[in-house]
C-alpha positions as CSV (number, residue, x, y, z in Angstrom):
1,M,161.0,178.6,175.3
2,D,164.0,181.3,174.7
3,P,162.2,184.0,172.9
4,A,165.3,184.3,170.5
5,L,164.6,180.9,169.2
6,L,160.8,181.8,168.8
7,R,161.6,184.8,166.5
8,E,163.9,182.8,164.1
9,R,161.0,180.3,163.9
10,E,158.8,183.0,162.9
11,A,161.3,184.4,160.7
12,F,161.7,180.9,159.0
13,K,158.2,180.6,158.3
14,K,157.6,184.0,156.7
15,R,160.7,183.4,154.1
16,A,159.3,180.4,153.4
17,M,155.4,181.5,152.6
18,A,157.1,184.3,150.4
19,T,159.1,182.0,148.4
20,P,157.2,180.3,145.7
21,T,157.2,176.3,144.9
22,V,156.7,174.1,141.9
23,E,155.1,170.8,142.2
24,K,156.3,167.9,140.3
25,K,153.6,165.7,138.2
26,N,154.5,162.1,138.0
27,R,155.9,160.8,135.0
28,T,153.5,158.2,134.1
29,E,150.9,161.0,133.6
30,R,151.0,161.9,129.6
31,A,149.9,165.5,128.3
32,P,147.1,165.6,126.2
33,P,148.1,166.2,122.5
34,P,147.7,169.6,121.2
35,P,144.5,169.8,118.8
36,S,144.8,169.8,115.3
37,R,143.4,172.4,112.7
38,D,140.3,170.3,111.6
39,D,139.4,170.1,115.4
40,S,140.0,173.9,115.9
41,Q,137.9,174.6,112.8
42,K,135.3,172.1,113.2
43,K,134.9,174.1,117.1
44,M,135.0,177.2,115.2
45,R,132.1,176.8,112.9
46,P,128.4,177.6,114.1
47,P,125.9,174.6,113.4
48,T,123.7,175.6,110.6
49,A,120.2,174.0,110.6
50,P,118.5,172.9,107.3
51,K,116.3,175.5,105.3
52,L,112.8,174.7,105.9
53,D,109.9,175.7,103.1
54,A,106.6,174.4,102.3
55,S,107.7,171.2,100.3
56,T,110.7,169.9,102.5
57,Y,108.8,170.4,105.7
58,K,106.5,167.7,104.5
59,T,109.2,164.9,103.7
60,M,111.0,165.2,106.8
61,S,111.7,162.7,109.9
62,G,108.0,161.8,111.5
63,S,106.4,162.1,107.6
64,S,105.1,158.6,107.9
65,Q,102.9,160.3,111.1
66,Y,102.2,162.7,109.0
67,R,101.2,160.7,106.0
68,F,98.3,158.6,108.1
69,G,97.3,161.8,109.9
70,V,96.6,163.0,106.4
71,L,94.6,159.7,105.7
72,A,92.4,159.4,108.6
73,K,91.6,162.7,108.0
74,I,90.0,162.1,104.6
75,V,88.6,158.4,105.6
76,K,86.3,160.5,108.3
77,F,85.5,163.1,106.2
78,M,84.5,160.4,103.4
79,R,82.4,158.3,106.4
80,T,80.9,161.5,107.4
81,R,79.7,162.5,103.9
82,H,78.4,158.9,103.3
83,Q,75.9,159.2,106.4
84,D,74.9,162.8,105.3
85,G,73.0,160.8,101.6
86,D,76.6,161.7,99.5
87,D,78.0,159.0,97.8
88,H,78.7,159.8,94.4
89,P,82.9,159.6,94.2
90,L,85.1,162.2,94.0
91,T,88.9,162.5,92.8
92,I,91.7,163.1,95.0
93,E,91.8,167.2,94.0
94,E,88.3,167.2,95.0
95,I,89.0,165.1,98.6
96,L,92.0,167.3,99.4
97,D,90.3,170.4,98.8
98,E,87.4,169.5,101.1
99,T,89.4,168.7,104.0
100,N,91.9,171.4,103.4
101,Q,94.7,169.7,102.8
102,L,95.9,171.2,99.1
103,D,99.5,172.1,100.7
104,I,100.4,168.6,101.3
105,G,103.7,167.5,98.8
106,Q,103.5,165.7,95.7
107,S,105.5,162.7,97.0
108,V,102.5,162.1,100.1
109,K,99.8,162.9,97.4
110,N,101.0,160.1,94.9
111,W,101.0,158.0,97.8
112,L,97.4,158.8,98.2
113,A,96.2,158.2,94.9
114,G,98.6,155.3,94.0
115,E,98.5,153.4,97.2
116,A,96.8,154.2,100.4
117,L,93.2,155.1,99.2
118,N,93.3,151.6,97.0
119,N,94.2,149.5,100.0
120,N,92.4,150.8,102.8
121,P,89.1,148.4,103.4
122,K,86.9,151.7,104.2
123,I,87.7,153.2,100.3
124,E,86.2,151.9,97.4
125,V,87.7,153.2,93.8
126,T,86.2,153.4,90.8
127,P,86.7,151.1,87.8
128,D,89.0,153.8,86.5
129,G,91.0,154.4,89.1
130,T,90.4,158.3,89.2
131,K,87.7,158.8,92.0
132,F,87.1,157.2,95.3
133,S,84.0,156.8,97.6
134,F,83.3,155.2,101.2
135,K,82.6,151.9,101.2
136,P,80.3,150.4,104.4
137,V,79.8,147.8,106.0
138,Y,76.6,146.8,104.5
139,K,75.0,148.4,101.0
140,I,72.0,149.8,102.4
141,K,70.4,153.5,101.4
142,D,66.6,153.4,103.1
143,G,64.6,151.7,106.0
144,K,63.7,149.2,103.0
145,S,66.8,148.1,102.6
146,L,67.8,147.5,106.3
147,M,64.3,145.4,106.7
148,R,65.6,143.3,103.9
149,L,68.7,142.7,105.4
150,L,67.8,141.9,109.0
151,K,65.1,139.7,107.5
152,Q,67.5,137.7,105.4
153,H,69.7,137.2,108.6
154,D,66.9,136.1,110.5
155,L,66.1,133.3,107.9
156,K,69.3,132.5,107.2
157,G,69.8,132.0,111.2
158,L,72.8,134.8,111.1
159,G,72.0,136.4,114.2
160,G,72.1,140.5,114.5
161,I,73.8,143.3,113.5
162,L,75.7,145.5,115.6
163,L,74.3,148.8,115.6
164,E,77.6,150.9,114.7
165,D,77.4,149.1,111.5
166,V,74.2,150.5,110.5
167,Q,75.1,154.1,111.7
168,E,78.4,153.5,109.6
169,S,76.6,152.5,106.8
170,L,73.0,153.9,106.6
171,P,72.5,157.2,105.9
172,H,70.3,159.5,108.1
173,C,70.4,156.5,110.7
174,E,68.3,157.5,113.5
175,K,65.9,158.8,111.5
176,V,65.4,155.6,109.9
177,L,65.7,153.7,113.3
178,K,62.8,155.8,114.9
179,N,60.7,155.5,112.1
180,R,61.3,151.4,111.9
181,A,61.4,150.9,115.7
182,A,58.2,148.5,115.9
183,E,59.8,146.5,113.5
184,I,63.2,146.2,115.1
185,L,64.6,144.4,118.3
186,F,67.7,146.3,120.1
187,I,69.5,143.9,122.1
188,I,72.7,144.7,124.3
189,R,75.6,142.5,124.3
190,P,76.3,141.8,127.9
191,I,80.3,141.0,126.9
192,D,81.2,144.6,125.8
193,K,77.3,146.5,125.7
194,K,77.0,147.1,122.4
195,K,73.5,147.2,120.9
196,I,72.6,144.7,118.4
197,L,69.6,144.7,115.9
198,F,67.4,141.8,115.0
199,Y,64.6,141.5,113.0
200,N,61.3,141.6,115.0
201,D,59.1,138.8,113.4
202,R,55.7,139.2,115.0
203,T,54.6,135.6,113.4
204,A,57.0,133.9,116.2
205,N,55.3,135.4,118.8
206,F,53.5,132.9,121.7
207,S,53.0,133.0,125.3
208,V,55.0,130.7,127.7
209,D,53.6,129.2,130.8
210,E,55.0,130.6,133.3
211,E,56.4,127.2,134.9
212,F,58.3,126.5,131.6
213,Q,59.8,129.9,132.2
214,K,61.3,128.8,135.5
215,L,62.5,125.9,134.1
216,W,64.2,127.3,131.5
217,R,66.0,130.4,133.5
218,S,67.3,127.6,136.1
219,A,69.2,125.7,133.4
220,T,72.3,127.0,133.0
221,V,74.9,126.0,129.9
222,D,77.1,128.3,130.4
223,A,80.2,126.3,131.0
224,M,78.8,123.3,128.3
225,D,79.6,122.9,124.9
226,D,77.3,121.4,121.9
227,A,78.9,118.1,122.3
228,K,78.3,118.1,126.2
229,I,74.8,119.2,125.4
230,D,73.7,116.4,123.1
231,E,75.3,113.8,125.3
232,Y,73.1,114.8,128.2
233,L,70.0,114.9,125.9
234,E,70.8,111.4,124.8
235,K,71.2,110.4,128.3
236,Q,67.9,111.5,129.1
237,G,66.3,109.6,125.8
238,I,65.8,113.1,124.1
239,R,66.6,112.8,120.1
240,S,64.9,115.6,119.2
241,M,68.0,117.8,118.7
242,Q,69.8,114.9,116.0
243,D,67.9,117.2,112.6
244,H,68.8,120.6,114.1
245,G,71.9,122.4,112.8
246,L,74.2,122.1,110.6
247,K,74.3,119.0,109.0
248,K,77.7,117.2,108.0
249,P,78.3,116.8,103.9
250,V,78.0,113.7,102.9
251,P,80.3,112.3,100.6
252,K,79.1,110.8,97.3
253,R,79.2,107.5,95.9
254,K,80.8,107.5,92.3
255,K,78.7,105.5,90.3
256,A,80.2,102.4,88.5
257,A,80.9,102.3,84.9
258,N,78.0,100.5,83.0
259,K,78.7,96.9,82.0
260,K,76.7,95.2,79.7
261,R,75.3,92.3,81.4
262,Q,76.1,88.7,80.5
263,F,73.3,86.3,81.4
264,K,74.4,82.8,82.6
265,K,73.0,80.1,80.8
266,P,71.0,77.3,82.7
267,R,73.3,75.0,84.0
268,D,70.5,72.0,85.3
269,N,69.1,71.3,81.5
270,E,72.7,70.8,80.2
271,H,71.7,66.9,78.9
272,L,68.7,68.0,77.1
273,A,70.9,70.6,75.0
274,D,70.4,68.9,71.6
275,V,66.9,68.5,72.5
276,L,66.4,72.1,73.0
277,E,68.2,73.1,69.4
278,T,66.4,71.0,67.3
279,Y,62.7,72.1,69.0
280,E,64.1,75.5,68.5
281,D,64.8,74.6,64.8
282,N,61.0,72.8,64.0
283,T,59.2,75.8,65.5
284,L,61.1,78.3,63.2
285,T,60.5,76.3,60.1
286,Q,56.6,76.4,60.9
287,K,56.3,79.8,61.4
288,G,58.0,80.4,58.1
289,A,55.9,77.9,56.2
290,N,52.5,79.4,57.8
291,P,52.5,83.2,58.0
292,T,49.8,85.1,60.0
């Protein structure tokens, strides 16, 4: 290639690189509108945080969670206090003082005294509505009341009592159960592994033949309800179970109103009616003439 042409070509490239160029934009694209004064002022203002103090902090978002936390702490304190033997009622101020929650807001305090504690199933309110105490599952205070409750459940066929309910209701529960261990039966429920307390009725103790025990354990009735068991016993000619279990109430029949009985006259001697009347008249006159 001619060297003169190459020099001209290089000079043309240098001039093209030296001159600035402006790109043309598409007509369809619109420029964004200029920012208004309000937007510029909003961008310039720094965000202000709300003022926090001890009173407003309790009523902020999440106050429901805070309220129920306060309530749970009070219920737990009242339960522990009852288990220690302190069962006298306390006012709301005394409860908050004992649980170190005197810094709660007035709205939470009003909610506790007027709604939460009154409707809680574990809290009992005095008749005047000013004091509160723990409400146990059973009203038992010592070993005698516990044994009385177990005997009543045994006689009425109500079954046993959960150990956790006794621990919640009976003050100094562990000590009482240790002293009454010979009078109580502990059974572990296979469903949830919870302990059940039964009254140990020693009068019902008797020896059972080993052969009968084997037969009893070999009979499985887990998948059968009461109706199927009754049907099976009836087929085998066993009817001794009819008098056991819950009896259905028999509706009483209403007694008919007492009506005067009307004696019917005999119809066989209608043809002797005149003779009978004259006979009755004669007997009456004779009695009147000859009084005894």
